[in-house]
N, C-alpha and C positions, 0 to 999 in steps of 0.2 A: 396227769392226765387222767382222770382215772374213768371216766365216761369221755369217747369219741362216734359223737350221732353221725350218722352215711345223711348223706342228703342228696338226691338224687339235681343231678347238673342241671338235666333238663327242667328240672322246678323251681327256677326262679324266685317264682311265689313262695317260695316255705326260707328261702334265704334267711331274709328279717326272724318271723319266724323261731328257729333251730337258732339264733343266735342271740335270739331272745331266753332262748328256755335257760334248763338249767347241764347240761353238757361243758362239762372244761375245754372238750375239742369239737371242731367241727369239721367233718372231712366231705367236703364237692366229690360224688363220686363220678366220672367222665364214662366208668369203666364199666363194669357187668348190670348197674341202673340203668344206664342208656344205652336207647334203640338205636342199633348202627349206622339207622337213616336222618337221628340228628345227635350229632359226633359233634358236629361244626357245630351248632346251636346250644347244646352245651355247652360248649369253649368258650365259649361266646361270651356267653348270661355270664359265669363264672368269672371271665378275665373284667365285664362291666364292673361283675362287685364288687371284686375288690380294688378296682383300680379306685373306690366310695375307704380312704383305707379308717380314715373318719369313724365308720360305720365298723370299725371291729372289737372295740370295745378291748374288753384282756382275752375274751376267747384264744384259744389255740387255733391257729384256719390248717388246716392240710383240702389237698389236693390228690386223688388216685386217679390218676393218669393212666389211660389204657399201656401194653405192654412195649416196646421194648423191637418187636417184630412184624407193632400192626402199622399198619399206614396210619393211625393216629399222634402215635407218640409226640412227633418232631414239632405237630401243632401245637398238639396240647400243651406242652412244657415253653413255645413261643408267644403263649395265653397267658399261663400259672402261672406263671414264674413273676409273681405283681409284688410290690413292698408288702400290702399289708401279709401273703404270705407265707409261711412259718415254715411247714416239711414237703414235701412231695412223697407222698408212698404209694413206692413201685412194684407195680404187682412181677410177677414170674421170672423174678432174675433167676438165671445158674450158673453164671461165671465171676467171679470178679474182674474181669474184662467186659464185661456188664452193668456192671456197676457203674464203672468207671466211664462208659461212654456214658452213660448217662448224666454222671455227675459234668460232664464237659459238657453238654447241651441247657444242662440248668443253666453252668453258667456263662455261659455264650447269651440262653432267655436274660439274666441278669443287666449285662452290659447293657444289653439293645434296651432292659427299661427300668434304669436307673437305679435298679437294686443295690442298696447300701447293708443291710443286713443281710449273712451268707444262710441258704433255705437249707433246712437238714432232707437229710435223705433217708426215708421210714423204708427199707427190706421187706416186705411178704416173705414170707417161707412156705410157700405152696404148693413142694414137688417135691419129689424121693429125690432126687438129685440138689436140690437146695438148700436143702434137712440136713442131708451129709457133709456139705457144705458152708453151713451155715457161721461156723465161725470164717473162713473165712470170708466169704461176702461184710460176713464186718467191717472186717478191714481195711475193708481193699479200699477203702475211701472213708479223710476224716471228716467227710461230707455227711457221713451216717448218723442218726445218731440212734435209731431201735431196730428191730427188727421184731415182726408180726406177723404172727401163729396163721397159719391160713386152714382151717382144718377141714372146710368143705371139698376146697381144692382138691389138697391133698390125701382125703381117706378116697373120693369118690371115686377116682376111678379105678381106684385098688380095692373095692369092694368089701374094704373097710367100714362099720357102720358108726356114723360119726357118735354114737352115745356109747360107744364100747367104755367107759372107763380108765381099765391099761392104756389103749390104744392112747385114748387125751393125757393120760398120765404123761407116757415115752413123748407122745413128741412138746409136751410143753417142758420138763425135762432136757430136753437137747434141746431146744429154743432158748431156756432160755440159760444153758451152762454155757451158748455159743456166744451168749451178749456181754456173758457175765467171760467171756476172752478176750471180747475187742474192748469191752467195756461201755459196752450204749445200754439199754431198756431192753426191752422184755414186752411187749403188750401182745394182750391176746388175741383170741378169733371174735366174731363171731359169731352169737348163736340163732339159728335162722325162726325157733319155733317161737316169738314174742308174747305167744301165749301162757306157755310151760313156764310160772316164773319161778317153781321150784328148781327144776333143770337149771334157770340160767344162774339166779341165785351159787346152787350147787358147784356150778362152775370158774363164776368165780372169786368163790372162795376158797377152792384150789388153786385158782390162777394165785391169788393172795401169796396161800400162805410157801410157793412159789416163787417169789419172787419179779411175779409180773408190775407191768405199772399201775396198769388199767384194762381193761376190756369195750372194745365195740359194739355199739350201738344201732342196730336197723330198726328200730322203732322209738317213738319218743320213752312209749312207758317201761324199756327196761335201763332210764337213764337213771331214774335215781333209783334204785336196784343196784346199778352202778357202782355207784358214787355213795351208797353202801357201807358192800362191800370190800370196795376198795379206803374209806377214810378209816382209818386211828381208834383205836379206841380209846375209852373215857382211863381203862386201866394198862392197855401199853402206853399212850401219850404220863400217867403218874408214873409207871413204869422206868419211861425211859427219863425225867427227869429221876429220876431216885440216882440210876446209874450214871448221868453225868457229875450232880452233884459228888456223888462217891471218887466218881474219876476225877474232879477236883480235887479230893483230898487226897485220897491217893500221888498224885504227881506231885504231891508240896512238897509229901514223906518220903518220893519216892522209892515209892510201889508199882510195880508192872501188873498186879494180879487181886482183886480183893474180895471180897463176898455183899453183891445184894441179893434181899432176901433168900438167904440158902442157896445161891447159882456163885460155882465162881465165875469170873469176870477182869475180862483182857483184849485187849487195844479192834479185835474185830469187831465187839461185845456190847462197846463204845459208838464205835463207829455205828453202826447199823442205830442205836438211843437217837445220835444227834441226826440222824436220817427223820425219825418217825416223827425230831422234838419240830426239824423243820419243816417235815409236810407237815406238822399239824399249828403253824405261824401260819403257811401260807396260806389254809383253809379258815385261822380266825375260830382257832379252835383253842388256844390255852391263853387264862387271862390275864391283863400287864402285867403283876406283879411276874408271874410266870412262865413268859417272853423269852427274858434272856433269862437264864438261870446262875447262867455266870459269862464273865471277856473272852475266857480260855475257850469255849471250845465254839466260839460262833464263827 
């Protein structure tokens, strides 16, 4: 999921347009993008859309609900936990017990709504406490599929400049390490100034270098930028294919470490190469002859 586009739940006229766009994921926002007086209207609009399972296509569909301590959480979960939804994005969890409570609410709603495939939980890391305890939050329940950094909510109350590069890097690194502890993915924050194309590119490039899966988009114009930033380059794909071919040859000769293009390669690098090839295959970036370089590494 290179790109995830937020769509206000109170704007159902935008749902089909977002679905037809190039974002890998669509996040129906019931939280920040919806005025208090329109919360019920928004959740009903999202519920009605998700009931039309045939319209889902291949997009990853996400719903950002309101936080556990709001009067809207229970109703949000009851509405959006539908067969068409893949992930629920939970704002501001701070304790493992809160994560487990959210997971329990989702399970009850799944049973009530006839959901067969379990819906995942994407946890927003957007408070100092959540950042400190991010690894524990990520490991709190098997439903957790990822951690999403929320830099605006994290920085603004503390008076930290959202564009302070050192702070951004440190927060990204902490979230990526926490996600790594739990074996889930890390997903990048939104970038509010959608007219600052270079700023978005720079931040997306940084998050990719730090191992993030993709970036949130608040405007359709950011989708192409995110898709480009998190696309494996031709050079990366070619190198990954070389690594896998060399890994097969090394395995056949009982060799654990070997050299590709002057670099020492062993198991962690081969695993990374497999991930690059798998991602390239999903995106249709590999020619047929190269799509399955070996059966050993499928």
